C-alpha positions as CSV (number, residue, x, y, z in Angstrom):
1,M,24.0,-59.8,69.5
2,T,23.6,-59.3,73.2
3,N,21.7,-56.1,74.0
4,L,22.4,-54.6,77.4
5,R,20.5,-51.6,78.7
6,V,23.0,-49.2,80.3
7,L,21.4,-47.1,83.1
8,G,24.7,-46.2,84.6
9,L,28.3,-47.4,84.6
10,C,28.6,-48.1,87.3
11,G,17.7,-62.5,108.1
12,L,17.5,-65.5,107.5
13,V,14.9,-66.7,105.0
14,L,11.6,-67.5,106.8
15,A,10.5,-71.1,107.2
16,F,7.7,-71.0,104.7
17,T,4.9,-73.5,104.4
18,S,3.1,-72.2,101.3
19,F,4.5,-72.9,97.8
20,G,5.7,-69.4,97.4
21,R,7.9,-69.5,100.4
22,A,8.9,-73.1,99.8
23,M,10.7,-72.0,96.7
24,A,13.1,-70.1,98.9
25,V,15.5,-73.0,99.2
26,D,18.7,-72.1,101.0
27,K,22.1,-71.7,99.4
28,V,25.7,-72.9,100.0
29,V,29.5,-72.4,99.5
30,Y,31.1,-73.9,96.4
31,G,34.8,-74.5,96.6
32,D,36.5,-71.6,98.3
33,D,34.3,-69.1,100.2
34,D,34.6,-66.1,97.9
35,R,32.4,-63.7,99.9
36,L,34.0,-60.4,100.7
37,D,32.9,-57.4,102.7
38,I,32.9,-54.0,100.9
39,F,36.1,-52.8,102.6
40,E,37.8,-56.0,101.3
41,T,36.6,-55.6,97.7
42,T,39.4,-54.2,95.5
43,N,37.6,-54.2,92.1
44,P,36.3,-50.7,91.6
45,L,33.5,-51.9,89.3
46,Y,32.2,-54.3,92.0
47,V,32.3,-51.6,94.7
48,D,30.4,-49.2,92.3
49,I,27.6,-51.7,91.5
50,A,27.3,-52.8,95.1
51,R,26.0,-49.2,95.9
52,S,22.9,-50.0,93.9
53,T,22.0,-53.2,95.8
54,A,19.7,-53.1,98.9
55,A,18.7,-55.1,101.9
56,M,15.0,-55.9,102.6
57,I,14.6,-55.2,106.3
58,E,11.4,-55.2,108.3
59,T,10.4,-51.5,108.8
60,S,9.5,-52.1,112.5
61,S,13.1,-53.1,113.2
62,L,14.5,-49.8,111.9
63,T,14.9,-47.0,114.4
64,T,15.2,-43.3,113.4
65,S,17.8,-41.3,115.3
66,G,18.1,-37.8,114.0
67,D,19.2,-37.9,110.4
68,N,20.1,-41.5,110.6
69,V,18.3,-44.9,110.7
70,V,19.8,-47.5,113.1
71,I,19.9,-51.2,112.1
72,T,20.0,-53.9,114.7
73,G,19.9,-57.7,114.7
74,E,21.2,-60.8,116.2
75,T,24.7,-62.0,115.1
76,L,25.2,-65.2,113.2
77,E,26.7,-66.7,116.4
78,Q,23.6,-65.8,118.3
79,R,21.5,-67.5,115.7
80,G,23.2,-70.8,116.3
81,I,26.1,-70.6,113.8
82,C,29.5,-71.7,115.1
83,A,31.8,-69.0,116.3
84,T,34.4,-70.4,114.0
85,A,32.3,-69.6,110.9
86,R,33.2,-66.5,108.8
87,F,31.3,-63.4,109.8
88,A,30.0,-65.0,113.0
89,K,30.1,-61.7,114.9
90,Q,28.3,-59.7,112.3
91,I,24.6,-58.9,112.6
92,T,21.9,-60.4,110.4
93,A,19.1,-57.9,109.8
94,A,18.1,-58.5,106.2
95,M,15.4,-61.0,105.1
96,C,16.1,-60.7,101.3
97,S,18.1,-58.7,98.9
98,G,17.2,-56.5,95.9
99,F,18.8,-54.1,93.4
100,L,18.0,-50.8,91.6
101,V,17.0,-51.0,87.9
102,G,15.3,-47.6,87.5
103,K,15.2,-44.3,89.4
104,D,12.3,-45.7,91.5
105,L,12.3,-49.4,90.4
106,L,13.8,-52.3,92.3
107,V,13.9,-56.0,91.6
108,T,13.9,-58.8,94.1
109,A,12.8,-62.5,94.2
110,G,9.1,-63.2,93.8
111,H,9.0,-65.2,97.0
112,C,10.3,-62.2,98.9
113,I,7.6,-59.7,97.9
114,R,4.4,-61.5,97.0
115,T,1.6,-59.2,98.1
116,Q,1.0,-55.5,98.9
117,A,1.1,-56.5,102.5
118,D,4.7,-57.7,102.0
119,C,5.4,-54.4,100.2
120,D,4.1,-52.4,103.2
121,T,5.9,-54.5,105.8
122,Y,9.5,-54.1,104.6
123,S,11.8,-51.2,103.7
124,W,14.7,-51.3,101.3
125,V,18.0,-50.1,102.8
126,F,21.1,-49.1,100.8
127,D,24.6,-48.9,102.4
128,Y,24.0,-51.6,105.0
129,N,27.6,-52.8,104.7
130,M,31.0,-53.3,106.5
131,T,33.2,-50.3,105.8
132,T,35.8,-51.3,108.4
133,P,36.7,-54.8,109.7
134,D,35.7,-53.9,113.3
135,K,32.4,-52.3,112.6
136,T,29.7,-53.4,115.1
137,E,27.1,-50.6,115.0
138,F,25.1,-50.0,111.9
139,S,23.3,-46.8,110.8
140,V,22.6,-45.3,107.5
141,S,21.3,-41.9,106.4
142,K,17.5,-41.6,106.2
143,S,18.0,-40.9,102.5
144,S,19.3,-44.5,102.1
145,V,16.0,-46.0,103.3
146,Y,13.0,-46.5,101.0
147,K,9.5,-47.9,101.5
148,C,7.9,-50.0,98.9
149,K,5.1,-48.2,97.1
150,K,3.6,-50.9,95.0
151,I,4.3,-54.1,93.1
152,V,4.6,-53.5,89.4
153,S,5.0,-57.1,88.3
154,Q,5.4,-60.3,90.3
155,T,5.7,-64.0,89.4
156,L,6.1,-67.2,91.4
157,D,5.3,-70.0,89.0
158,R,5.3,-73.7,90.0
159,A,5.6,-75.0,86.4
160,T,8.5,-72.8,85.2
161,M,10.0,-72.0,88.6
162,N,10.0,-68.3,87.4
163,D,10.5,-66.2,90.5
164,F,10.7,-62.3,90.5
165,S,9.2,-59.1,91.8
166,L,9.5,-55.7,90.3
167,V,8.5,-53.0,92.8
168,R,8.2,-49.3,92.7
169,L,9.8,-47.4,95.6
170,E,8.1,-44.5,97.4
171,R,10.4,-41.9,95.8
172,A,13.2,-41.7,93.2
173,V,16.7,-42.7,94.1
174,T,19.0,-39.8,93.3
175,D,22.4,-40.6,94.9
176,R,23.2,-43.8,93.0
177,E,22.7,-45.1,89.5
178,P,20.3,-47.9,88.4
179,L,22.2,-51.0,87.2
180,K,22.5,-51.9,83.6
181,F,20.9,-55.2,82.7
182,R,20.4,-57.7,79.8
183,T,17.3,-57.2,77.6
184,E,17.6,-60.1,75.2
185,G,19.5,-63.3,74.7
186,K,21.3,-65.1,77.5
187,I,24.7,-65.4,79.1
188,E,27.1,-68.1,77.9
189,T,27.7,-71.3,79.7
190,N,30.9,-71.2,81.9
191,H,30.9,-67.4,81.8
192,P,32.3,-65.8,85.0
193,I,29.6,-64.2,87.3
194,L,29.3,-62.7,90.7
195,V,26.5,-62.0,93.2
196,I,26.1,-59.1,95.6
197,G,23.6,-59.3,98.4
198,H,23.0,-60.2,102.0
199,P,23.7,-63.9,102.8
200,T,21.9,-65.0,106.0
201,G,20.9,-61.3,106.5
202,L,24.5,-60.1,106.8
203,P,25.8,-56.8,105.7
204,T,26.6,-56.6,101.9
205,K,28.8,-59.3,100.6
206,V,30.4,-59.4,97.2
207,S,31.0,-62.9,95.9
208,A,32.8,-63.6,92.6
209,G,34.8,-66.7,91.5
210,A,31.7,-68.4,90.1
211,N,30.5,-69.4,86.7
212,V,27.3,-70.5,84.8
213,R,27.1,-74.3,85.2
214,S,23.9,-75.2,83.4
215,N,22.2,-72.9,80.9
216,D,19.5,-74.9,79.1
217,N,16.4,-73.7,80.9
218,D,14.6,-70.7,79.4
219,Y,13.6,-69.3,82.8
220,Y,16.7,-69.7,84.9
221,F,20.3,-70.8,84.8
222,V,22.3,-72.8,87.4
223,A,25.6,-71.5,88.9
224,N,28.1,-72.3,91.6
225,L,27.6,-69.0,93.5
226,D,28.4,-68.8,97.2
227,T,25.0,-67.8,98.5
228,F,22.8,-68.3,101.6
229,G,19.3,-67.6,102.8
230,G,19.0,-63.8,102.6
231,N,20.7,-63.8,99.2
232,S,17.2,-64.4,97.6
233,G,16.6,-61.4,95.3
234,S,20.3,-60.6,94.9
235,A,21.6,-59.4,91.6
236,V,23.7,-61.9,89.7
237,F,26.1,-60.0,87.4
238,D,28.3,-60.6,84.4
239,A,31.7,-60.5,86.2
240,V,33.3,-58.7,83.3
241,T,30.8,-56.0,82.4
242,G,28.9,-55.6,85.6
243,A,25.6,-56.1,83.8
244,V,22.8,-57.9,85.7
245,E,22.1,-61.3,84.3
246,G,19.5,-62.5,86.8
247,I,18.1,-62.9,90.3
248,L,19.4,-65.4,92.9
249,V,16.3,-67.4,93.9
250,R,17.1,-71.0,95.0
251,G,19.9,-73.3,95.9
252,E,21.4,-76.0,98.1
253,N,21.0,-76.3,101.9
254,D,23.3,-73.7,103.3
255,Y,24.2,-74.8,106.9
256,V,24.8,-78.2,108.3
257,Y,25.1,-79.3,112.0
258,D,28.6,-79.8,113.3
259,Y,28.2,-82.4,116.1
260,Q,31.7,-81.8,117.5
261,Q,31.2,-78.0,118.0
262,G,27.5,-78.3,118.7
263,C,26.4,-75.7,116.2
264,R,25.9,-75.1,112.5
265,V,28.6,-74.4,109.9
266,P,28.3,-73.5,106.2
267,Q,27.9,-76.5,103.9
268,V,30.8,-76.8,101.4
269,C,30.5,-78.4,98.0
270,T,33.0,-78.7,95.1
271,N,32.6,-76.2,92.3
272,D,30.9,-78.9,90.2
273,G,29.1,-80.6,93.1
274,C,25.7,-80.4,94.8
275,R,22.6,-79.0,93.0
276,G,23.9,-75.6,92.2
277,E,22.2,-72.2,92.7
278,D,19.2,-71.2,90.5
279,V,19.2,-67.7,88.9
280,T,16.0,-66.3,87.4
281,R,16.9,-64.6,84.1
282,I,16.4,-60.9,84.2
283,T,14.9,-61.0,80.7
284,N,11.9,-62.8,82.2
285,I,10.6,-59.5,83.7
286,K,8.7,-58.3,80.6
287,A,7.5,-55.1,82.2
288,L,11.1,-54.1,83.0
289,I,12.3,-55.0,79.5
290,Q,9.5,-53.1,77.9
291,S,10.3,-50.0,79.9
292,A,13.9,-50.3,78.8
293,L,12.9,-50.5,75.2
294,D,10.5,-47.6,75.5
295,E,13.3,-45.4,76.7
296,E,15.7,-46.3,73.8
């Protein structure tokens, strides 16, 4: 029987030359583009669990202003994406995504946080999202910004393609709940799933309408999630229960050049086409699973 730990009910990816960064293959749209901003999301469960997802933003690009922290970045359009693309006017500040699994524990992709130097360079920012359709300035409370204290467990394995980091934040998170997650077994093939994160560094996007396509590998499953560079480290959820099933880590090439417009547009595949998006199983993080079992 599936065992789920309940902890509460509730950018652009760099051009990497090393193996670790090379695993950060871009992502793509499958079928319809299901990405929604927070203000567009009507499912209360999805809105709730989105509060426990975070953006990985370089600390040096965050500016403190009184009790707030200001987030800035180039828009998609300024980065060479066509003005006709969705979200073209929104800023792209996040390098990767992550999600809260304990009061001071956060999970992301292993290629996002590999070393203590990475841990020291980036901050984890909650509430970087679109609350209104015309929002152009972004700031969050200082209480929504956390530095990374240390890496608890990290894997980036060439043989298995296992890819995750479990990090400890500088202080406990008290204004939102850790997410519930699977501790044994695996999700069923074709089961509905969703992903919440920061595609191409954009403000939080909730993307449902996907399912598990291939489920044979012990370390990851393949899905037709609408994801892009910057979604690396995003939580992939059971769309029914809201439990975390895995971590978005790899996928199809996300943007292609449109010669008529002279800019890039999102690549579109059929729901069964292209390579699919790879999701590291959350059960691979043994240190996390053991901490869950110790608390039971």
